[in-house]
C-alpha positions as CSV (number, residue, x, y, z in Angstrom):
1,X,-9.8,11.7,19.8
2,X,-11.7,9.3,18.2
3,X,-10.8,5.8,18.2
4,X,-11.6,4.8,15.1
5,X,-9.9,7.2,13.3
6,X,-6.6,6.6,15.9
7,X,-6.7,3.5,15.1
8,X,-7.1,4.4,10.6
9,X,-3.8,6.7,11.4
10,X,-2.3,4.2,13.6
11,X,-2.6,1.2,10.7
12,X,-1.5,4.0,8.0
13,X,1.5,5.1,9.6
14,X,2.8,0.8,9.6
15,X,1.4,0.8,5.7
16,X,4.0,4.0,5.4
17,X,6.5,2.6,7.6
18,X,6.2,-1.0,5.5
19,X,6.0,0.6,1.9
20,X,9.6,2.4,3.0
21,X,11.3,-0.4,3.4
22,X,10.6,-1.1,7.3
23,X,13.4,1.7,8.7
24,X,12.8,2.8,11.7
25,X,13.9,6.0,13.1
26,X,10.6,7.7,10.9
27,X,8.1,7.6,13.5
28,X,6.5,11.0,13.9
29,X,6.8,11.5,10.1
30,X,5.4,8.5,9.2
31,X,2.5,9.3,12.1
32,X,2.0,13.1,10.3
33,X,1.8,11.8,7.2
34,X,-1.2,9.1,8.3
35,X,-2.8,11.6,9.6
36,X,-2.7,14.0,6.7
37,X,-3.7,10.9,4.6
38,X,-6.4,9.7,6.7
39,X,-8.1,13.5,7.3
40,X,-7.9,14.6,3.9
41,X,-10.2,11.2,2.2
42,X,-12.6,11.5,5.0
43,X,-12.9,15.2,4.0
44,X,-13.6,14.2,0.2
45,X,-16.8,12.8,-1.0
46,X,-16.4,8.9,-2.1
47,X,-17.4,7.8,-5.7
48,X,-17.4,4.9,-7.4
49,X,-14.6,7.0,-9.8
50,X,-12.4,7.9,-6.4
51,X,-11.5,3.7,-6.1
52,X,-8.1,3.1,-7.7
53,X,-8.8,-0.1,-10.1
54,X,-7.3,-3.4,-8.1
55,X,-5.0,-3.9,-10.9
56,X,-2.9,-1.3,-9.4
57,X,-3.5,1.0,-12.0
58,X,-3.8,4.9,-11.6
59,X,-5.0,7.3,-13.2
60,X,-2.7,10.5,-13.9
61,X,-5.2,13.1,-14.0
62,X,-6.1,12.5,-9.7
63,X,-4.4,15.4,-8.2
64,X,-4.8,13.7,-5.0
65,X,-3.2,11.0,-6.1
66,X,-0.5,13.2,-7.3
67,X,0.3,14.6,-4.4
68,X,0.0,11.1,-2.7
69,X,3.0,10.4,-4.2
70,X,4.9,13.2,-4.0
71,X,4.2,13.5,-0.2
72,X,5.1,9.3,-0.3
73,X,8.2,10.2,-1.9
74,X,9.7,13.2,-0.9
75,X,9.8,14.8,-4.5
76,X,8.1,17.9,-5.8
77,X,4.4,17.3,-6.9
78,X,5.4,18.4,-10.0
79,X,8.1,15.6,-10.3
80,X,5.3,13.0,-9.4
81,X,3.1,14.0,-12.1
82,X,5.8,14.3,-14.6
83,X,5.9,10.8,-13.2
84,X,2.6,9.4,-14.0
85,X,2.7,11.0,-17.2
86,X,5.7,9.3,-18.6
87,X,5.1,6.2,-16.8
88,X,1.1,5.6,-17.1
89,X,-0.5,3.6,-15.1
90,X,1.6,1.4,-13.2
91,X,2.3,1.6,-9.7
92,X,5.7,-0.3,-8.8
93,X,7.4,1.3,-11.7
94,X,6.2,4.8,-10.6
95,X,7.2,4.4,-7.1
96,X,10.6,3.0,-7.9
97,X,11.4,5.8,-10.1
98,X,10.2,8.7,-7.8
99,X,12.4,7.0,-4.8
100,X,15.3,6.9,-7.4
101,X,15.5,10.6,-8.4
102,X,14.8,11.3,-4.0
103,X,17.9,10.1,-4.0
104,X,19.6,11.0,-7.1
105,X,18.4,15.0,-5.6
106,X,20.4,13.9,-2.8
107,X,23.2,13.5,-4.6
């Protein structure tokens, strides 16, 4: 495995771990998700339109954003799209609503 790719996956898995509250026990899922994200990013052509604004805003029409939100939070793609459409560009509110939705679904 390429050392650069391995380091990117390691860093991304740690970021996922932190984003999910630093709860131990999900290493394999974090690693697998990081692998998929890094490999997907490597396969995509990068353009200026692919970069997220530094303000934390996201474009709800971006299919990869919808998919990434669904994967990160464990909700469906349709649920992720609905949250993005309803909450606009507020990344923090979207992430919180997605996690809340997942918790409600488990109950």
